[in-house]
N, C-alpha and C positions, 0 to 999 in steps of 0.2 A: 560683656563677652570676654572670656579669658583667652588671651593670645596663646596659641600653641607653638612650640618650637618644632619645626619640621626637620627631617633628616638632611635636607639640602642646606638649611641654615647651620646645622651642626658641622657638616662637612666644610662649609665655607669658613667658619670661625676656627676650625682645626687646621685645615690645609692652607688657608690664607697666610696666617703668621709663619707657618713652616716654610712657605714659598718665599716670603720676604727674608727670613733668616738665611735660607739657602742661597738666595741671590746676593745678599750682603757678604756671606762667606765666600762665594765665588770671586767677588771683586777684591776682598780684603786679603785672602790667603796669598802667600807668596809662592808656595810650591804648586806647580801645575797639576800634580796628582790630586791634591786636596781641592783645588778649584774644580777639577773634573768631577770629583765625587759630589761636591755641592751642586754642580750643574745637573748631575743625574738626579739628585734628590729633588731639585726644583722641577724638573720635567715630570717626575712621578707625581708630585703634588698637583701640577697642572692637569695631568691626566685624570686624577681623582676629581678635580673640579669639573672637568668636562663630563665625566660620568654622572656627577650629581646634577648637571644641567640637562640631562637626557640627550647628550650628544655622543652616541656610541661610536660613530666614525672617527671623530676627533680624539676620543679616548683611545681607541685602538691604534690610530696613526701616531699619536703621541708616544705610546709605549713602544711600538714596533719600529717606526721610522726614526724618531728623534732619540729616544732613550737607547734603542738597540743599535741602529745603524750609524747615526751621526756621532753618538758618544763613542762608539767603537772606533770610528775614524779619528776622533780626537786622541783617544788613548794610543792608537797605532802611530799617530804623528809624534806623540811624546816619546814613544819607544824608539822611533827612528832618530830623533834629535838627541835623545838621552835625558833621563830624569835629572841627573846631577849637573846638567849643563848650566854654566853661569851666564846670565844675560849680560850682554855688553851695553853700556850706557852711551856709547857713541852712536849718534844718529846717522845711519847709513843712507836713508832716503830723505832728501831735502823736503821740508814742508810736512813731514809726517806728524809732528806734534800739533801743528796748526790744524791739519785735517782732522786729527783725533778730537781736538777741542771743539771744532765745528760740529762733528758728528755727535758728540756728547750733548751739546746744547740743543741740536735738532731733536735728538731722542727724548730729552727732558721736556721740550716743548710739545712733542707728540703725546707723551704720557700725560702731561697736564691737561691738554685738550681732550684726550680720550676719557680720563677720569672725571673731568669737569662736565663733559657732555653726559656721562652716565649719572652724575649726581643731579644736575639741573633738569634734564629731560626725564620723562616717565618711561620706564622700561616697557618695551613692546611685548617681550616674551618670545620664547623659542618657536611656539606654534605660529605666531603671526609672521615671524621672520622667515621660516622655512615653508610655510603654507601647508596645504593638506597632504603633500607628497612625503613629508617627513624629512629628517635631517640628512640621511644618506642620499636619497634621490635628488634633493635640492642641491647638495654639494656636487654630486656627479653632473647635474645639468650645468652648473656654473663652471666647473673645471673643464668640461669638454665642449663648451659653447663660447661663453664670453672670455674665458681665461685659458683657452687651449694653447695659445702661443707662449704665454709665460710659463705654463705647465711644462711644455716641451723644452723650453729654454732651461728651466730648473733641472729637468732630467738630464739634459746634455751637460750641464755644469757639474752635477754629481758624478756622472760617468767620467768626465775629464779629471775631476779631483781624485777619483779612485785610481785611474791610470797613472796620474802624476805621483800618487803615493807609492804605487808599485815600482815606478821607474826610479824614484828617489831611494827606495829601500833596497834596490838591486845594486849591491856594491861590486866593485871590481874584484876578481879573484886574486887572492894573495899568492897563489902558486899556479904555475902553468899546468894544465890538465895533462896527465901522463897518457901517452898513446900506447897502443899495443906493442909496437916495436920497442919503445923505450922501457916498457914494463918487462919484456922478455930479457932485454940486455941487463937490466938491474937485477932481476932474479938470478940470471946466470952468473953475474959477478958476485953476488952474495953467496951463491952456492960454492964458487971457487974459493972465496976468502973465508967464509964462516961456516960453510957446510949446511947452510939453510936449504930446506927442501924447496926446489924451484917450482914445483907444481902447486896447485891450490890445496888447501887443507881438506881433509876428508869430511864429507857431510855426515851428520848424525844418521844412524841407521844403516850405514854401508856394511855389507856382509852380515847384517843382523836380520831378525825376524820382525822388527818393529821400526817404522820410520818416524821417529819422534826425537825431539831435542833432548829428552831425558834418558835416551838409550845411547850408549857409546858405540862407536863403530869398531869392527874387528879387522885386524890385519889378516893377510892370507895365511899366516901361520897360526891363527886362532887367538893371538894375544890382543889385548885391548889397546886401542890407539888413544893416547892421552890428549892428542891434539883435537879430537872430536868431542871432548867433554867441555861443556861451557863452564868457564871459571866461576860464574855467579852461582850456578846450580851446584857446582862442586863445593863451594864455600858454605852453601846452605845445607849440604849433606842430603839433598833430595834426589840425587842422580840414581836412577834405578840401574844397578849393576848386578844382574842375576847371571853370574858367569857360567854356571852349568847349563842354563837354558840357552844362553847365547852361543855356547860352544857346541851344542848338540848337532847343528848342521855340519860344522867342520869335523867333528868326530865321526859322524856317519860317512862323510866323504873320505876321510882318512882310512876308516875301516874298510870301505869298499876298495880302495887302492891297494891296501895291504892284502885283502883277500885275493884280488886278481894276481898280485905278485906271488902270493903263496901257491896259487893254482899253477902258475907258470913254472915255479921252482919245485913243485911237488911236495911242499911242506904241509904237513897235517896240523891243524890247530891243536894246541896243547903241548907241542914239542918244546923241549928246553931251549931250542934256538929261537923260537918265537917269543918265549917268555923272557929271554935275555936281551931282546932288542931294546935299545935305549929309547927313552921317552923324554919329552921336554917337560917344562914346569906345568904345562896345561894338561898333561896326561896324554899327549898325542905322540904316536910313533913317528920317528924320523924316517922320512921316505926319501930314498936316493932318487934324484931326478936326473 
């Protein structure tokens, strides 16, 4: 009988060595970012092994929980402490190295026992381990019955870690927050010394027919306010400045005022006096207020 190579065996011989390489790279690399990337690759390889063993719950949990959430927590922590931070060789906690050596020896002993048990004993298979209910139902039964308290403790630990990360990331403000009274005093002082406009800048679309950031605002005399034009859009040259269309409402209002004034003075349109009236650069008649 010719032995056939199954897809599960191919996945094991491909993802297994990649997992070992990623694990060694996580330990050997000196930069935290490289170690985090190797750890992410290791978790993805483990997820692939779970999928090949017909364990969909562990496959999804490995991708979403560990690769997504836990790895993002590691990266967030590295962003907080700084990537270029130099590690101090001074031992701040007494007995830290001894505890680390004991932990490494215990982990190696656990790995040797687990691998040796898998080699010596005959594998039972996933169906025998999970029973007729399947992988997801069997895990749910174990988590919410026999291991409900460790599950809740782990959840509380993760929540505490997330809150601690947010507290550590919240730095002290460099400058005192400016209150409304202080802001008014500062703007008034700048207006007296530099002539800076004390009020807020005009919003795009003011006195215009379109409320958009690419339309400049018009001043009451019909001219375009340069303060309302976004510098980025102005540099790109994509600011829509249709001056004639923007000035149409102002021209109509100006014409109505002139017509009322002419009716009051008895001036007939077309007279030389009306034609000689001065206009500004926008073509609007100067109206005496």
